[in-house]
Every structure is written in structure tokens, then in C-alpha cells.
C-alpha positions in Angstrom: -18.5 -13.0 29.8 -18.7 -15.0 26.9 -19.9 -12.1 25.2 -17.0 -10.3 25.5 -14.1 -12.8 24.5 -15.9 -13.4 21.6 -15.8 -9.7 21.2 -12.0 -9.7 21.7 -11.4 -12.8 20.1 -12.9 -11.1 17.1 -11.1 -8.1 17.6 -7.4 -10.6 17.7 -9.1 -11.9 14.3 -9.3 -8.6 12.9 -5.7 -7.4 13.9 -4.5 -10.2 12.6 -5.9 -9.9 9.8 -4.8 -7.0 9.0 -1.6 -7.3 9.7 -1.3 -10.4 7.2 -3.0 -8.0 4.7 0.4 -5.7 5.1 3.0 -7.5 5.5 1.6 -9.1 1.6 1.5 -5.9 0.2 5.3 -5.6 1.7 7.8 -6.0 -1.9 11.4 -5.4 -2.6 12.4 -2.7 -4.6 15.7 -4.1 -5.2 16.3 -7.3 -6.7 20.1 -8.3 -5.0 21.4 -9.1 -8.9 21.3 -6.2 -10.6 20.8 -2.1 -10.5 17.7 -2.8 -12.7 14.7 -0.3 -11.1 17.5 2.1 -9.6 19.3 5.6 -11.8 22.9 6.7 -9.9 23.7 10.9 -9.6 27.4 11.0 -8.6 29.0 15.0 -9.0 30.9 15.8 -11.4 29.6 12.9 -13.5 26.5 12.6 -16.1 23.1 11.2 -14.5 23.3 7.3 -14.6 27.6 7.5 -14.8 28.5 4.7 -12.3 31.5 6.6 -11.1 34.3 3.8 -10.8 32.0 1.3 -10.4 30.7 2.3 -7.1 27.3 1.0 -6.2 27.2 -2.7 -6.7 24.3 -5.9 -6.9 26.1 -9.0 -5.9 24.4 -11.8 -3.3 21.4 -10.0 -2.2 23.6 -6.9 -1.2 23.5 -4.1 -3.2 26.8 -2.1 -1.8 29.0 1.2 -1.3 32.7 0.7 -2.6 36.1 2.7 -3.2 38.3 -0.6 -4.4 38.7 1.4 -7.7 39.5 4.6 -5.9 42.8 6.3 -5.5 41.8 8.5 -3.4 38.3 10.4 -2.6 38.2 14.0 -4.7 34.4 14.8 -3.9 33.1 12.4 -5.9 29.4 12.1 -3.9 26.8 9.6 -5.3 23.6 8.6 -4.7 21.6 5.8 -6.6 17.6 6.5 -6.7 14.3 4.2 -6.7 13.0 4.8 -10.3 8.9 5.9 -8.3 7.8 9.2 -7.1 6.5 8.7 -3.5 4.6 10.2 -0.7 2.7 8.0 1.4 5.3 4.3 2.9 6.9 2.8 4.8 10.8 1.5 4.0 12.2 -0.9 5.8 16.5 -1.7 4.7 19.2 -2.7 6.5 22.7 -1.5 6.8 26.3 -2.5 8.1 29.7 0.0 7.2 32.6 -2.3 6.1 36.5 -1.9 5.8 38.3 1.7 5.8 36.9 4.9 4.9 38.7 5.6 1.5 42.1 8.0 1.7 40.3 11.9 0.9 36.8 11.7 2.1 36.3 14.2 5.1 36.1 13.4 9.0 32.1 13.1 9.0 32.2 10.4 6.3 33.7 7.9 8.7 30.9 5.2 8.6 28.5 7.4 7.9 25.9 7.0 4.8 21.8 8.2 4.9 18.4 7.4 3.3 17.7 10.1 1.4 13.7 10.5 0.6 11.3 13.1 -0.4 14.1 14.0 -2.8 14.4 15.9 -6.1 14.3 14.1 -9.6 17.8 12.7 -9.6 17.1 14.2 -13.8 16.5 17.7 -11.7 19.9 17.8 -10.2 23.1 19.7 -12.3 26.4 17.8 -13.2 28.4 19.1 -10.2 25.2 19.1 -7.4 26.2 17.3 -4.3 23.5 16.6 -2.7 19.7 16.0 -3.8 17.2 18.9 -2.0 15.4 16.0 0.9 15.4 14.6 3.7 17.7 12.8 5.1 17.4 9.6 7.3 21.6 9.5 8.7 22.9 6.6 9.7 26.0 6.1 11.6 28.7 3.8 12.9 30.1 4.2 16.1 34.0 4.8 16.0 35.0 3.0 19.1 37.1 6.6 20.5 34.5 6.3 23.6 31.6 9.0 22.5 28.3 8.3 22.0 27.0 8.3 17.9 23.8 7.9 17.1 22.1 6.7 14.1 19.0 7.4 13.3 19.3 11.0 13.2 17.5 13.9 10.2 19.1 15.7 8.1 17.7 18.8 5.9 19.6 19.4 3.1 17.6 22.5 1.4 15.2 21.4 3.7 13.3 22.5 7.2 11.1 20.4 9.4 8.9 21.1 12.9 9.3 18.7 15.9 7.4 19.0 18.1 5.2 22.6 17.0 8.9 24.4 16.3 10.3 24.6 13.6 13.9 23.5 13.0 17.1 24.9 11.6 19.6 23.0 12.6 21.5 21.2 9.4 20.9 17.6 11.5 19.6 17.0 14.6 20.3 13.7 16.9 18.0 10.9 17.3 17.6 8.4 21.0 19.1 5.8 19.1 22.0 3.6 20.8 25.2 3.6 19.2 26.2 0.2 16.5 30.0 -0.2 16.9 31.4 -2.6 14.2 30.1 -5.1 10.9 26.9 -5.5 12.9 23.9 -5.5 10.5 21.4 -2.6 12.1 17.7 -2.3 11.2 16.2 1.4 9.3 12.3 1.9 9.1 11.2 4.5 7.3 7.8 5.8 7.9 6.1 8.5 5.5 3.4 9.7 5.4 3.4 12.6 2.6 4.0 16.0 4.8 2.0 15.1 7.5 4.4 13.0 9.8 7.9 11.4 9.1 9.2 8.5 11.6 12.3 6.4 11.7 13.1 3.3 13.4 16.6 1.2 14.3 15.6 -2.1 15.0 12.1 -1.0 15.6 12.9 1.6 17.4 11.6 4.8 17.4 14.1 7.5 17.2 12.8 10.4 15.1 9.9 12.0 14.7 8.9 15.2 12.8 6.4 16.9 10.0 6.0 19.5 7.7 9.0 19.1 5.3 9.3 22.9 3.5 11.9 23.8 0.7 14.8 26.4 2.4 15.9 28.2 -0.7 19.0 30.1 1.0 20.7 27.0 1.1 23.5 28.0 -0.7 25.0 24.5 -1.2 21.6 23.5 -3.3 22.8 24.7 -7.0 19.0 25.7 -8.6 17.0 25.0 -5.9 13.6 22.8 -7.3 11.2 25.2 -5.1 10.0 28.0 -3.8 10.8 29.0 -0.6 9.0 27.9 2.3 7.0 25.1 -0.3 5.6 22.2 1.3 7.6 18.8 0.6 4.9 15.9 0.2 6.6 13.2 -2.0 9.8 12.3 -4.2 12.3 9.9 -4.5 13.8 7.5 -2.7 18.0 7.0 -2.6 21.0 6.0 -0.5 24.4 7.5 -0.7 28.0 7.2 -1.8 29.9 9.8 0.9 33.5 7.5 0.9 33.1 4.9 4.0 32.1 1.5 2.4 28.3 0.4 3.1 26.4 -2.5 2.7 22.5 -2.0 2.0 20.2 -5.7 1.9 16.3 -6.5 2.0 15.5 -3.6 1.0 11.7 -3.5 0.9 8.5 -1.1 0.4 5.3 -1.2 1.8 3.2 1.4 0.0 0.4 2.9 3.0 -2.9 5.3 1.6 -3.0 8.3 1.4 -6.4 10.6 2.9 
């Protein structure tokens, strides 16, 4: 009995130390004051040009803004973190605010996303809309009485495997609940190369898949950077600007050991 108690206590202590070690490795990748360490790319603009000051940093928030636009004309934007990654966890809080910019697509209302395993921003063409990547899609409720899950997965220029089946649908719904209004929601992404990818919303696992590969037949991807069927095991992280004002904060990264 005493021996078992000592063993249990030891296991709890080891687990506690392990958790503490992980906590200590989480690092902020957004300094809350400027966009240092991040690169913007807008469709129709050169790399590094922050079209109409869309992406901004202030008071700990990285925001997507449209107050300098008269109307949206397909200027889809992404802001890329500087480091290429393969095994990691990413955690952030997001919320949708205000109204969608005039001219934005119907699907763009309360719509944003965390793009990951993306091609480099330097490899994108000037009129490139979305990087070849995987998307942890972030959606807000539209107050129309319909469910609108967040934490979905979309696959621009890629395919994934779910439950042993290769999926070719562009977007696949998660199991999350619907989040309305301007409340902050926590999104967490766990990536282990191409072995396993998990997406969490407010701490709940809502999507799991593996084996992302290139879909070079995707006609929306000019000059696809990969041959068809190429395993995609790493890439960059990017946040989107797709026509609805959005705020992000507490953008944290935890690197994981690769086998």
C-alpha cells in the first residue's frame, strides 16, 4: 500500500514537472506592438506591402482592419510568421468585430483562418489569392438560427486523410459549437509533421486528420510549388484577411520534438 502510494506520488510529480517544462517552452511570437517577425502578402500587391494598412498591431492585439477601404475587390491578404515549422503547437485567441467590408464575398462574413504548412510567402505570385496550405478555419455565428461550426479544415492546393480515407472536399466541418458575437475564442493547433494534426476550440478537440499531400490540379493555385501527391510535412504559419475585421491576441508557440 505504501509502495503504491509512493509510486503514484512519483508519477504525479513527474507529470507535474513535465507540464511545467512544456509551459516554460511556450513563447509569444507576436510582440503586441508592431509586426516585426511577420511578412504580409496581399493578392495584387508585392510581397511586404501592407495594403491599406490592413494588418495592425496595437495594445497586444494583431488586427485585420478595413477602415481605409471604400470597397473590397478581392484583396485577400495573409501575414506570415517568419519561421518554417514542422512539429509544434500554436495557441491564440480570436474574435470577429464590426461588419464585413462592402464588396466582401458572402462566405467571407465572420470568416478568417490559421493557415499552416504553407508555401513560403516569397514563392507566391503577385495575384496569388491563398497559399498552398492547410487551413484551420475560424468562423463566427451569423445569428440566422443555423449552426456554423468553427475549427473546420480547408485545403487550398492540398488533400488530407481522415479516418483512413483520402478526402478531396475543400472544407470539412468540425464538431465544434457555434460562437456568436464578439466573444474571444481560443484556438489551438497541434502539428506533428504529416503524422497527425489536431485542432482544438476552447480546449475541446474538434478535428483530427493526417497525411496532407499536394493537390497540383487545384486551378486556383498558380504555379503550384509541389508535384501532385507530394507529402507536406512542414511550412509556414499565416493569419488571414478575407474581408471581415478580426482581432488576434496571445499568439503562442510551443515547439515539439520530432522523431
